[in-house]
C-alpha positions in Angstrom: 0.0 -0.1 0.0 1.4 3.5 -0.5 1.6 5.6 2.3 -0.9 8.2 1.4 -3.6 5.4 1.7 -2.5 4.4 5.2 -4.8 4.5 8.4 -4.3 7.7 11.1 -2.1 6.7 14.1 -0.9 3.1 12.2 3.3 2.2 12.0 4.9 1.3 8.8 7.9 0.7 7.4 9.0 2.5 3.8 9.6 -0.6 1.9 10.5 1.2 -1.7 10.0 4.8 -2.7 9.6 6.2 -6.1 12.4 8.4 -6.9 11.6 9.0 -10.3 8.5 10.0 -10.3 9.9 13.1 -8.0 11.1 15.8 -8.9 15.3 16.0 -7.8 15.2 18.6 -5.1 11.9 17.9 -3.4 13.0 14.0 -3.6 16.4 15.5 -1.4 15.1 16.8 1.1 12.7 13.7 1.6 16.3 11.8 1.9 17.5 14.6 4.3 14.4 14.5 6.3 14.6 10.2 6.6 12.4 9.3 4.8 13.8 6.8 2.6 13.6 2.6 2.9 13.7 1.4 6.8 12.4 4.5 8.2 9.3 4.3 10.4 6.8 6.4 10.1 2.9 6.6 11.1 0.2 9.5 9.8 -0.7 11.8 13.3 -3.2 13.8 10.8 -4.4 15.2 7.4 -5.0 18.1 6.1 -9.0 19.1 6.0 -9.6 20.7 2.9 -10.7 18.6 -0.1 -7.6 17.6 -0.9 -6.4 16.2 2.1 -2.8 18.1 2.3 -0.6 18.4 3.5 -0.3 15.2 5.4 1.7 15.2 8.8 4.2 12.2 9.3 5.3 11.4 12.6 8.9 9.9 11.4 11.1 9.0 14.7 10.5 12.3 17.6 10.1 14.2 14.5 6.5 15.2 13.1 7.1 16.5 9.2 4.7 17.8 7.1 4.7 16.8 3.6 1.8 16.3 0.4 0.2 13.5 -0.5 1.5 13.0 -4.1 4.9 12.2 -2.3 2.9 10.3 0.1 2.0 8.0 -3.3 5.5 7.8 -5.0 6.6 5.5 -1.0 5.4 1.8 -0.1 5.0 1.1 3.3 4.4 -1.7 5.3 2.6 -1.8 8.2 4.4 -3.3 11.9 
């Protein structure tokens, strides 16, 4: 399943990331934030507007806001 489909507050591990689907600068930013294969994440909450953007993502003790299109590029498995 892709990260954008993960139910809120469920823990998951990033299995693959489709870096080709992202712009180079966006991919580097996500990697710098620790969003790469093996990272354990959970969706803290989603935006309230129609597109449900942005997604607040818990990565360790840090909370990161990412766009839905970025989450769609990441495949996760629930823990």
